FITILUM-609729 format. One line per 3 residues: number of its first residue (from 1); their letters; for each residue x, y, z negated of C-alpha. Coordinates in Angstrom, 3 decimals. Each point is the difference from the previous one (the first is absolute). Example, Ala and Ser with C-alpha at 12.3 -4.5 7.8 and 13.67 -1.06 7.14 Angstrom:
2
1	AS	12.300 -4.500 -7.800 | 1.370 3.440 0.660
This chain:
372
1	XXX	31.418 -20.302 11.931 | -1.182 2.587 2.750 | -3.308 1.718 -0.019
4	XXX	-3.370 -2.230 0.849 | -1.530 -0.400 3.321 | -2.987 2.457 0.086
7	XXX	-2.973 -1.143 1.746 | -2.690 2.322 1.045 | -3.646 -1.262 -0.441
10	XXX	-2.616 1.941 1.729 | -3.438 0.255 -1.375 | -2.912 2.193 -0.461
13	XXX	0.248 0.096 -3.728 | 1.411 -2.182 -2.891 | -3.432 -1.043 -1.391
16	XXX	-1.077 -3.370 -1.052 | -0.771 -1.451 3.474 | 1.055 -3.415 1.285
19	XXX	3.148 1.004 1.754 | 0.905 2.569 -2.547 | -0.294 -2.745 -2.856
22	XXX	2.146 -2.269 2.176 | 2.603 2.763 0.520 | 0.077 0.622 -3.838
25	XXX	0.232 -3.608 -0.879 | 2.874 -0.337 2.470 | 1.644 3.345 -1.609
28	XXX	-0.202 -1.388 -3.528 | 1.587 -3.376 0.948 | 2.812 0.774 2.233
31	XXX	3.526 0.734 -0.852 | -0.167 3.988 -0.006 | 3.880 0.341 -0.277
34	XXX	-0.036 -1.797 3.695 | -3.115 1.540 1.400 | -2.054 3.065 -1.023
37	XXX	-3.454 0.801 1.394 | -0.814 3.759 1.200 | -3.480 1.041 0.919
40	XXX	-1.542 2.297 2.869 | -3.621 0.794 -1.218 | -2.715 2.434 0.668
43	XXX	-1.661 0.135 -3.289 | 0.875 -0.456 -3.767 | -0.472 -3.761 -1.100
46	XXX	-0.415 -1.548 -3.629 | 3.365 -1.732 0.654 | 1.835 3.131 0.582
49	XXX	1.533 0.485 -3.456 | 0.968 -3.543 -0.216 | 1.743 0.190 3.431
52	XXX	2.114 2.966 -1.279 | 1.000 -1.770 -3.228 | 1.555 -2.927 1.832
55	XXX	1.982 2.371 2.299 | -2.062 0.414 2.965 | -0.633 3.157 1.931
58	XXX	-3.493 1.019 1.229 | -0.161 2.301 3.025 | -3.357 1.527 1.340
61	XXX	-1.364 1.174 3.240 | -3.608 0.760 0.989 | -2.252 -2.623 1.502
64	XXX	-1.542 0.084 3.387 | -3.447 0.590 -1.345 | 1.317 3.243 -1.721
67	XXX	2.282 1.262 2.985 | -1.213 -1.642 3.105 | 1.946 -2.319 2.397
70	XXX	2.402 2.323 1.068 | 0.836 1.527 -3.352 | 0.363 -3.591 -1.638
73	XXX	2.503 -0.802 3.002 | 1.800 3.192 -0.526 | 0.438 -0.512 -3.782
76	XXX	1.148 -3.629 0.581 | 2.598 1.229 2.549 | 1.350 2.592 -2.379
79	XXX	0.140 -2.329 -2.846 | 1.993 -2.570 1.721 | 2.354 2.893 1.467
82	XXX	0.602 1.227 -3.658 | 0.436 -3.677 -1.248 | 2.278 -1.598 2.326
85	XXX	1.795 -2.120 -2.606 | -2.819 -2.763 -0.344 | 1.083 -3.288 1.815
88	XXX	-3.358 -1.705 -0.572 | -3.661 1.482 0.168 | -2.684 -2.541 -0.978
91	XXX	-3.370 1.300 1.041 | -3.163 -1.157 -1.693 | -2.625 1.907 2.078
94	XXX	-1.185 -2.800 2.222 | -0.745 1.433 3.511 | 1.216 3.714 -1.365
97	XXX	3.309 -1.578 -0.409 | 0.398 0.579 3.892 | 0.474 3.713 -0.699
100	XXX	2.452 -0.495 -2.880 | 2.077 -2.309 1.694 | 0.036 1.874 3.095
103	XXX	1.533 3.116 -1.790 | 2.299 -2.277 -1.945 | 1.258 -1.549 3.415
106	XXX	0.340 3.575 1.560 | 2.255 0.860 -3.163 | 2.221 -3.316 0.473
109	XXX	-1.193 -1.673 -2.942 | 1.569 -3.454 0.908 | -2.706 -2.174 -1.941
112	XXX	-3.639 0.828 0.162 | -2.339 -2.501 -1.368 | -3.915 -0.041 0.867
115	XXX	-1.812 -1.977 -2.872 | -3.756 -1.007 0.571 | -2.012 -0.104 -3.129
118	XXX	-3.519 -0.450 1.471 | -2.168 -1.373 3.005 | -2.004 2.933 1.121
121	XXX	0.384 3.732 -0.073 | -2.297 2.338 -2.102 | -2.164 2.860 1.172
124	XXX	-2.553 0.434 2.979 | 0.466 -0.600 3.562 | 2.005 3.169 0.609
127	XXX	2.417 -0.804 -2.979 | 0.528 -3.615 1.056 | 0.596 1.029 3.405
130	XXX	2.743 2.500 -0.713 | 1.595 -2.521 -2.180 | 0.014 -2.447 2.628
133	XXX	1.753 2.557 2.334 | 2.662 0.988 -2.653 | 0.486 -3.683 -0.796
136	XXX	1.236 -0.713 3.586 | 3.152 1.748 -1.243 | 0.871 -2.786 -2.312
139	XXX	1.037 -2.317 2.901 | 2.473 2.525 1.263 | 1.270 1.274 -3.472
142	XXX	0.007 -2.865 -2.339 | 3.319 -2.041 -0.219 | -1.821 -2.481 -2.646
145	XXX	-3.482 -0.960 -0.785 | -0.981 -1.111 -3.274 | -3.541 -1.112 -1.176
148	XXX	-1.949 -1.083 -3.309 | -1.678 -3.046 1.990 | -0.260 -1.518 3.424
151	XXX	-3.293 1.536 0.420 | 1.351 3.560 -0.730 | 2.912 -0.736 2.392
154	XXX	-2.425 -0.934 2.738 | -2.076 2.974 -0.272 | 2.829 2.712 0.009
157	XXX	2.577 -1.852 2.237 | -1.940 -1.980 2.533 | 2.241 -2.192 2.154
160	XXX	2.906 0.833 -2.136 | -1.703 -1.244 -3.324 | 2.324 -3.089 0.297
163	XXX	3.244 2.333 -0.443 | -1.451 1.358 -3.360 | 1.745 -0.699 -3.297
166	XXX	-2.893 -0.787 -2.765 | 0.506 1.563 -3.439 | -2.418 -1.689 -2.150
169	XXX	-1.936 2.280 -2.463 | 1.560 -1.596 -3.018 | -0.648 0.672 -3.733
172	XXX	1.781 -0.123 -3.391 | -2.014 -3.139 -0.991 | 0.653 0.129 -3.778
175	XXX	-1.633 3.343 -0.229 | -3.458 -1.367 1.273 | -0.103 -3.233 -1.979
178	XXX	-3.202 -0.336 -1.939 | -0.134 0.786 -3.883 | -3.231 -0.066 -1.946
181	XXX	1.474 2.486 -2.538 | 0.533 2.442 2.976 | -3.456 -0.727 1.458
184	XXX	-1.734 0.748 -3.219 | 2.161 3.082 -0.812 | -0.591 1.511 3.484
187	XXX	-3.852 -0.658 -0.230 | -0.113 1.660 -3.227 | 1.570 3.215 1.578
190	XXX	-2.558 0.040 2.678 | -2.867 -0.732 -2.453 | -0.880 -3.380 1.648
193	XXX	-1.242 -2.924 -2.108 | 1.770 -3.161 0.070 | -3.145 -1.694 1.408
196	XXX	-0.746 2.515 2.688 | 0.581 -1.158 3.784 | 2.743 2.134 1.266
199	XXX	0.526 0.409 3.713 | 2.997 2.110 1.371 | 1.253 1.527 3.121
202	XXX	3.249 2.012 0.437 | 0.318 1.982 3.250 | 0.327 3.261 1.672
205	XXX	-3.610 1.635 0.345 | -0.205 0.041 3.665 | -2.177 -1.471 2.703
208	XXX	2.337 -3.366 0.429 | -0.638 -1.184 -3.507 | -3.666 -0.054 0.721
211	XXX	-1.342 1.372 -3.574 | -3.327 0.411 1.085 | -0.443 -3.623 0.600
214	XXX	1.657 -0.712 -3.353 | -2.458 2.067 -1.763 | -3.090 -1.401 1.539
217	XXX	1.433 -3.564 -0.806 | 0.439 0.923 -3.595 | -3.375 1.672 -0.239
220	XXX	-1.700 -3.307 0.935 | 2.518 -1.868 -2.595 | -0.887 2.521 -2.750
223	XXX	-3.725 -0.638 0.552 | 0.379 -3.698 -0.897 | 2.690 0.328 -2.514
226	XXX	-0.557 3.477 -1.700 | 3.051 -0.491 -2.351 | 2.339 0.595 2.812
229	XXX	2.294 2.817 1.170 | 2.070 0.930 2.999 | 3.315 1.558 -0.574
232	XXX	1.293 2.131 3.055 | 3.457 0.947 -0.152 | 1.355 2.806 2.529
235	XXX	-0.648 3.065 1.769 | -0.296 1.551 3.409 | -2.252 1.956 2.430
238	XXX	-3.121 -1.843 -0.625 | -0.182 0.667 -3.867 | -2.868 2.204 0.313
241	XXX	-1.961 -2.338 2.298 | 0.762 -3.053 -2.322 | -1.064 1.950 -3.127
244	XXX	-3.325 1.000 1.877 | -0.611 -3.408 0.988 | 0.526 -1.242 -3.717
247	XXX	-2.796 2.841 -1.128 | -2.225 -1.192 2.864 | 0.266 -3.591 -0.963
250	XXX	-0.733 1.130 -3.686 | 3.306 -1.818 -1.090 | 1.567 2.994 -1.904
253	XXX	0.202 -2.113 -3.184 | 1.131 -3.134 1.804 | 2.855 1.366 2.280
256	XXX	3.371 1.146 -1.687 | 2.023 2.256 2.559 | 3.562 0.051 -1.432
259	XXX	1.838 1.920 2.362 | 3.648 -0.649 1.058 | 1.568 -1.979 -2.893
262	XXX	3.695 -1.168 -0.699 | -1.011 -3.142 -2.264 | -1.772 -2.272 2.682
265	XXX	1.833 -3.029 -1.427 | -1.978 0.671 -3.180 | -3.318 0.795 1.627
268	XXX	-0.172 -3.115 2.011 | 0.113 -1.950 -3.245 | -3.416 1.589 -1.032
271	XXX	-1.785 -1.143 3.063 | -2.000 -3.116 0.664 | 0.106 0.048 3.799
274	XXX	1.739 2.173 2.592 | -2.149 1.234 3.053 | 1.750 1.108 3.224
277	XXX	-2.636 0.339 2.858 | 2.402 2.183 2.379 | -0.577 0.527 3.747
280	XXX	3.511 -0.594 0.698 | 3.326 -0.615 -1.701 | 3.666 -0.883 0.521
283	XXX	0.751 -2.138 -2.954 | -1.189 1.868 -2.987 | 2.356 -0.116 -3.135
286	XXX	-2.825 0.457 -2.114 | -1.402 -3.357 0.816 | 3.433 -1.521 -0.687
289	XXX	0.053 1.693 -3.480 | -3.639 -1.105 -0.659 | 0.904 -3.523 0.632
292	XXX	3.075 0.356 -2.196 | -2.523 0.898 -2.820 | -1.799 -3.233 0.576
295	XXX	-3.226 1.783 1.271 | -2.594 -1.601 2.553 | 0.115 2.447 2.896
298	XXX	-2.998 0.507 2.270 | 1.387 1.487 3.114 | -0.926 1.008 3.736
301	XXX	0.234 -2.809 2.454 | 1.870 2.676 2.381 | 3.048 -0.171 -2.309
304	XXX	2.806 -2.196 0.977 | 0.101 -3.415 -1.609 | 3.749 0.575 -0.603
307	XXX	-1.168 1.629 -3.072 | -1.341 -3.212 -1.702 | 2.631 -1.185 -2.504
310	XXX	-1.435 -3.635 0.296 | -1.041 0.057 -3.694 | -3.776 -0.408 0.630
313	XXX	-0.828 3.644 -0.990 | -0.770 1.576 3.213 | -3.358 -0.201 1.818
316	XXX	-0.483 1.604 3.660 | -3.353 1.473 0.170 | -1.897 1.640 2.846
319	XXX	-0.443 3.712 -0.327 | -3.386 -0.386 2.145 | -1.651 -2.016 -2.723
322	XXX	-0.396 1.677 -3.336 | -2.027 -2.780 -1.399 | 2.921 -2.479 0.313
325	XXX	2.184 2.267 -1.973 | -2.732 0.025 -2.639 | -0.614 -3.730 -0.311
328	XXX	3.654 -0.751 0.137 | 1.067 2.171 -2.763 | -3.062 -0.871 -2.028
331	XXX	0.580 -3.802 0.577 | 3.275 0.196 -1.608 | -0.706 2.515 -2.817
334	XXX	-0.615 -2.906 -2.323 | 3.044 -2.212 1.029 | 2.977 1.125 -2.113
337	XXX	3.120 -0.257 1.896 | 3.483 -0.423 -1.547 | 1.771 3.496 0.458
340	XXX	3.508 -1.237 -0.003 | 1.372 -0.654 3.387 | 3.394 -1.428 1.165
343	XXX	2.795 2.236 0.911 | 1.544 -2.586 2.236 | -2.988 0.420 2.620
346	XXX	0.892 3.642 0.400 | 3.759 -0.453 0.350 | -0.750 -2.966 2.455
349	XXX	-2.072 2.269 2.053 | 2.676 2.853 -0.255 | -2.006 2.426 -2.133
352	XXX	2.730 -0.077 -2.953 | 0.979 3.931 0.386 | 3.523 -0.627 -1.360
355	XXX	0.877 -2.523 2.842 | -1.767 2.440 2.608 | 2.169 2.830 -1.550
358	XXX	3.230 -1.791 0.348 | -0.975 -1.024 3.724 | -0.781 3.671 0.782
361	XXX	3.128 1.427 -1.594 | 1.934 -2.332 1.811 | -1.892 0.946 3.384
364	XXX	0.662 3.610 -0.895 | 3.807 -0.388 -0.468 | 0.418 -2.082 2.984
367	XXX	-1.973 2.517 2.089 | 1.684 2.905 -1.533 | 3.610 -1.537 0.578
370	XXX	1.230 0.577 -3.611 | -0.057 -1.444 -3.522 | 0.248 3.213 -1.979
């Protein structure tokens, strides 16, 4: 057998964001004798060592915020000139994929995939205008369009959205199945009592995730249920502001900030409910994981209904009304839901990562014109 087809994935870094988690889930479940993943990144990430162990290569260039537009374009052009052997470039940078795929097209890379993972750009007005501008290159430079949801496809690809191939943010279901033993073990490690109401959130510490609303909501819940804790998993640019908010609300004793973790399937077992009040999302894999763990999920009504696996666990709530969140969460606090959910519902809706990986592997091999 010949060498595997090497697919270049382009991301900012390989930390535990939604897109990065999907890529790693695919990577772990594809046949790596046929398809290998390499990465073009701008910063170190928590998955780097695992990528290297699985045979992937990690290339690094500067990001646009470090070297400016012309410097970034120059580094992209130089990279593709020096790495002309790639047949497939798969970019996960939303609108910034325009610059990546423009450089790949210039270097005659035959297959250039733009993958939408969101429904809105981050940043202020200036940053959003810049991203809109460079995003125009996608139509001219991409050969294939992928998206995590219909909503994400419509946002990034506009009138070409119907041409996009949907790759569901699947999970390894058995890793998330509820276990009382694991629940009690993790609570003991986190010094949480078995009877404490534990609310959880997993996500990057950035504006999009709406942590300020989350903390204010929890402050109201904590007043009414003193034996309650909020667990925040993640890191990011707003970490300092989030910690200040925790102090201002006098919640230092009630909020656990755990940072980036690689044991999410275990941590979810310790939660009683999952809160996710984001301003916008593509289709968050963390919500699929939370449902896999049988957790009631209270989420922003701005998030696509495609995320609901139909198991009665998801409630869509308005982020303009904190009182509704408090009442809904407390109303169900005394309702003990069975935490075991059916694998079939996830498979039926296309969220079994093994099936997703098989389909994606076949797509790459077809697009790359070889079987290894």
